[in-house]
C-alpha positions in Angstrom: 4.4 1.5 8.1 5.2 -2.3 8.6 4.0 -2.3 12.0 0.6 -0.7 10.8 0.2 -3.2 7.9 0.9 -6.0 10.3 -1.3 -5.0 12.9 -4.2 -4.6 10.5 -3.8 -8.1 9.1 -3.4 -9.8 12.3 -6.7 -8.2 13.3 -8.6 -9.2 10.0 -6.9 -12.5 8.4 -8.7 -15.8 9.1 -7.6 -16.7 12.8 -6.3 -20.1 13.2 -5.6 -20.6 9.7 -2.1 -21.5 8.9 0.1 -21.3 5.4 -2.1 -18.8 3.7 -1.2 -18.0 0.3 -0.4 -14.5 0.1 0.4 -12.3 -3.1 2.3 -8.9 -2.8 1.0 -7.4 -5.9 3.9 -4.9 -6.9 6.5 -6.1 -4.5 9.3 -3.5 -5.7 12.4 -4.4 -4.2 10.7 -6.9 -1.6 10.7 -4.9 1.5 7.1 -6.5 2.6 8.2 -10.2 1.4 9.8 -10.9 4.9 7.4 -9.5 7.3 4.3 -10.8 5.3 6.0 -14.7 5.3 5.0 -14.8 9.1 1.3 -15.0 7.8 2.0 -17.7 5.2 3.6 -18.5 2.0 4.2 -15.4 -0.2 5.0 -14.8 -3.6 5.5 -10.9 -5.0 5.2 -9.8 -8.5 6.8 -6.7 -10.3 7.0 -5.5 -13.7 10.4 -4.1 -13.1 13.8 -6.4 -13.7 15.7 -3.9 -11.6 13.3 -4.3 -8.3 12.9 -7.9 -9.1 16.9 -8.2 -8.8 16.6 -7.0 -5.3 13.5 -8.8 -4.2 14.6 -12.2 -5.2 17.3 -11.9 -2.1 14.5 -11.5 -0.1 11.7 -14.1 -1.0 9.9 -15.6 -4.0 9.3 -13.4 -7.0 8.1 -13.6 -10.4 7.8 -11.1 -13.4 4.3 -9.8 -13.7 2.0 -6.9 -14.2 -0.8 -6.1 -11.5 -3.3 -5.7 -14.1 -2.8 -9.0 -15.9 -1.7 -11.5 -13.1 -0.7 -15.0 -14.0 -2.3 -16.9 -11.4 -5.7 -19.0 -11.6 -8.8 -17.9 -10.1 -9.2 -18.3 -6.4 -5.6 -18.9 -5.9 -4.7 -16.9 -2.9 -6.1 -16.0 0.7 -4.6 -12.7 0.8 -3.5 -10.1 -1.7 -1.4 -7.1 -0.6 -0.9 -4.1 -2.7 1.4 -1.2 -1.2 2.1 2.1 -3.1 1.5 0.6 -6.7 -1.7 1.6 -8.3 -0.8 5.2 -8.3 2.2 4.9 -10.6 1.8 6.5 -14.1 2.3 2.8 -15.6 -1.0 1.5 -14.1 -3.3 2.9 -16.9 -6.4 1.5 -15.5 -6.6 0.9 -11.6 -9.7 -0.8 -11.8 -8.7 -3.2 -14.1 -5.8 -4.1 -11.3 -8.4 -4.2 -8.2 -10.6 -6.7 -10.6 -7.5 -9.1 -10.9 -6.9 -8.7 -7.0 -10.6 -10.0 -6.7 -10.3 -12.9 -9.3 -7.1 -14.3 -8.0 -8.4 -14.2 -4.3 -10.3 -17.1 -2.8 -14.2 -16.3 -1.6 -13.9 -14.1 1.7 -10.1 -13.6 0.6 -8.5 -10.3 2.1 -7.0 -7.5 0.2 -4.9 -5.2 2.0 -4.0 -1.9 0.1 -2.5 1.3 0.8 -1.9 4.4 -1.8 -0.9 8.0 -1.3 -3.5 10.4 -0.2 -4.7 13.7 -1.5 -3.9 14.9 -5.3 -3.2 18.5 -4.2 -0.4 17.1 -1.8 1.5 16.2 -5.3 5.1 17.6 -4.9 8.7 16.5 -5.8 8.6 13.0 -4.6 5.5 12.6 -7.2 7.9 13.5 -10.0 10.6 11.2 -8.9 7.5 8.2 -8.2 6.1 9.0 -11.5 2.7 9.6 -9.7 -0.4 9.4 -11.8 -3.0 10.1 -9.2 -3.3 10.2 -5.3 -6.0 8.6 -3.5 -8.9 9.5 -0.9 -10.7 7.3 1.5 -14.0 8.2 -0.7 -12.3 7.2 -4.4 -10.8 3.9 -2.6 -14.3 3.0 -1.3 -16.2 3.6 -4.6 -13.3 1.5 -6.5 -13.4 -1.4 -3.9 -17.3 -1.7 -3.9 -17.4 -1.8 -7.8 -15.1 -5.1 -7.6 -16.9 -7.4 -5.4 -15.4 -6.5 -2.1 -16.9 -5.7 1.2 -14.9 -3.1 3.1 -13.9 -3.8 6.6 -11.5 -0.9 6.9 -10.7 2.3 5.6 -8.6 5.2 7.0 -6.0 7.4 6.4 -2.4 6.7 8.0 0.8 8.7 8.6 -2.1 10.9 10.7 0.6 12.1 13.2 3.4 13.0 10.9 0.9 14.5 8.3 1.6 18.3 9.4 5.3 17.8 9.1 4.9 16.6 5.3 2.7 19.3 4.5 5.0 21.8 5.8 7.9 20.3 3.8 5.7 20.4 0.9 3.7 23.5 1.2 5.9 26.0 -0.9 5.2 23.7 -3.8 1.6 22.7 -3.0 0.5 26.5 -2.7 2.8 27.5 -6.0 5.4 29.2 -4.7 8.2 26.7 -6.3 7.8 24.4 -9.1 7.9 20.8 -8.8 11.1 19.3 -9.6 13.1 15.8 -9.8 14.7 16.4 -6.3 13.5 14.0 -3.3 11.8 15.0 -0.4 13.4 12.3 1.3 16.8 12.4 3.1 18.3 10.7 6.2 17.6 12.2 9.6 19.4 12.4 12.8 19.0 9.0 14.4 17.5 10.6 17.7 15.0 12.7 15.7 14.2 9.7 13.3 13.4 7.4 16.8 10.9 10.0 18.1 9.2 10.2 14.6 9.0 6.5 14.4 7.2 6.4 18.0 4.3 8.4 16.3 3.6 5.7 13.9 4.2 2.9 16.3 1.1 4.8 18.4 -0.5 5.1 15.1 -0.1 1.4 14.4 -2.1 0.4 17.5 -4.9 3.0 17.3 -5.5 2.2 13.8 -6.8 -1.2 14.7 -9.7 0.4 16.8 -10.4 3.6 14.8 -10.3 5.7 11.5 -8.0 8.7 11.2 -9.3 11.8 9.3 -6.3 12.4 7.3 -2.8 11.6 6.6 -0.2 11.1 3.7 -1.7 7.6 2.8 -5.1 5.8 2.3 -5.3 2.4 3.6 -7.9 -0.1 3.4 -9.0 -3.7 3.9 -11.3 -5.6 2.1 -13.0 -9.1 1.8 -14.2 -10.4 -1.6 -18.0 -11.4 -1.6 -18.1 -14.2 -4.0 
């Protein structure tokens, strides 16, 4: 996913402009702070003290709610929001998207990614406190209402989608109840390597085409005014 994110940013960011000001809105433990820093100066915000304890080891961070950002209007060239708006504690995702628009400069870029398809809810959504999963159409509507021009909207994790669906199918079709048991576990290194290759291929082709389904929705939009 890092490769997918950086490939899209490389394609749509202001070419030739250095030292962009970048906000990682909902940075969590700070996994994206390091690779985003190659595009400019990054600050991450999150509401969780525990997450910030890890994130501050990886970059500059500040405690804040993405629905009420402590920054002036037109402060950033780029806002990145990765798997944040789906959480139960985001009461109004439109308010958060409006805040992203407010703190972005004119023609600033928003990169956002959220989990896809509400019917795909499973055990991981119990652990992750999922409120809502998205579709490309729902993301389009929300961005269009918030003064953004959509430059890219697609599903991601396309090639791995059948495997994820197969894993979650018993819960999806009601044969098992959702429970607080993670769907994620450590794989054999060789298998993990081959599965990772699919994502690297996808990172390349996503620069040129949109994918019809996947476990995530990913979008790039430019602030109109």
